[in-house]
C-alpha positions as CSV (number, residue, x, y, z in Angstrom):
1,M,0.0,0.0,0.0
2,H,1.4,3.4,-1.0
3,L,0.5,6.3,1.2
4,P,0.7,9.9,-0.1
5,R,3.8,11.8,1.1
6,L,3.0,14.1,4.0
7,T,3.7,17.4,2.3
8,Q,2.7,20.9,3.4
9,R,0.4,21.0,0.3
10,N,-1.3,17.7,1.1
11,V,-1.9,18.7,4.7
12,A,-3.3,22.0,3.6
13,L,-5.7,20.3,1.2
14,A,-6.8,17.9,3.9
15,R,-7.3,20.8,6.2
16,A,-9.4,22.6,3.6
17,A,-11.6,19.5,3.3
18,W,-12.0,19.4,7.1
19,G,-12.9,23.1,7.1
20,L,-15.6,22.5,4.4
21,T,-16.9,19.6,6.5
22,L,-17.2,21.8,9.6
23,A,-18.9,24.5,7.5
24,G,-21.5,21.9,6.4
25,C,-22.0,21.0,10.1
26,A,-22.5,24.7,10.9
27,R,-25.2,24.9,8.3
28,S,-27.1,21.8,9.4
29,D,-30.2,21.7,11.5
30,S,-28.7,19.4,14.1
31,G,-27.0,20.5,17.3
32,S,-27.5,23.6,19.3
33,A,-27.0,27.2,18.0
34,A,-23.8,27.4,20.1
35,T,-22.5,24.2,18.5
36,R,-23.2,25.5,15.0
37,K,-21.5,28.8,15.8
38,V,-18.4,27.0,17.1
39,A,-18.3,24.8,14.0
40,A,-18.6,27.9,11.8
41,L,-15.7,29.6,13.6
42,L,-13.5,26.5,13.4
43,A,-14.4,26.1,9.7
44,A,-13.3,29.7,9.0
45,R,-10.0,29.2,10.9
46,H,-9.2,25.9,9.1
47,L,-10.1,27.3,5.7
48,A,-8.0,30.5,6.3
49,Q,-5.1,28.5,7.6
50,S,-5.2,26.1,4.6
51,A,-5.5,29.1,2.2
52,L,-2.5,30.8,3.8
53,V,-0.3,27.6,3.5
54,L,-1.4,27.0,-0.1
55,R,-0.9,30.6,-1.2
56,L,2.3,31.4,0.7
57,P,3.9,28.0,1.4
58,R,7.4,29.4,2.1
59,S,6.4,32.2,4.4
60,S,7.4,32.1,8.0
61,L,3.7,32.4,8.9
62,A,2.8,29.3,6.9
63,R,5.8,27.4,8.4
64,R,4.5,28.2,11.9
65,A,0.8,27.7,11.2
66,W,0.9,24.5,13.3
67,L,1.2,26.7,16.4
68,A,-2.5,27.7,15.9
69,D,-3.4,24.0,16.3
70,V,-1.3,23.7,19.4
71,A,-3.0,26.7,20.9
72,H,-6.4,25.3,19.9
73,G,-5.6,22.0,21.5
74,G,-4.4,23.6,24.7
75,S,-7.6,25.6,25.0
76,A,-9.6,22.4,24.4
77,V,-7.7,20.7,27.3
78,V,-8.5,23.7,29.5
79,A,-12.2,23.4,28.5
80,A,-12.1,19.7,29.3
81,L,-10.7,20.4,32.7
82,V,-13.2,23.1,33.7
83,S,-16.4,21.9,32.1
84,E,-17.9,18.5,32.9
85,R,-20.7,19.1,30.4
86,W,-18.4,19.7,27.5
87,R,-15.5,17.3,28.6
88,R,-16.0,14.6,26.0
89,L,-16.3,17.0,23.1
90,A,-13.3,19.1,24.3
91,V,-11.1,16.0,24.7
92,T,-12.0,14.9,21.2
93,D,-11.4,18.4,19.9
94,A,-8.0,18.5,21.6
95,V,-6.9,15.2,20.0
96,I,-8.0,16.4,16.6
97,A,-6.2,19.7,17.1
98,F,-2.9,18.1,18.2
99,A,-3.2,15.6,15.3
100,W,-3.4,18.6,12.9
101,A,-0.4,20.2,14.7
102,G,1.6,17.0,14.3
103,A,0.7,16.7,10.6
104,S,1.4,20.3,9.9
105,G,4.6,20.5,11.9
106,G,5.9,17.3,10.3
107,A,5.1,18.1,6.7
108,V,7.9,18.9,4.3
């Protein structure tokens, strides 16, 4: 089995697909209004981050874009610690954010 090479472009394209998925969730009728707003904000962030990396791949900002994922993951960990109601979602969100950070930081 041949896996695609983990390049900055491939990660950015996958991130764009994730952003579009979140945008679809934000427009759905399921979930609370707050959940849809969070999905819309996350979609915008992922789409903007992927656009930046695709447009300016050699910029220092694009090379450090993974830090946004680390910050996001850290905030989700804090949310998991302080909110029993949102703990499961926050932990899942943290895992996803740290996975994006690892993929983005490890891409060549």
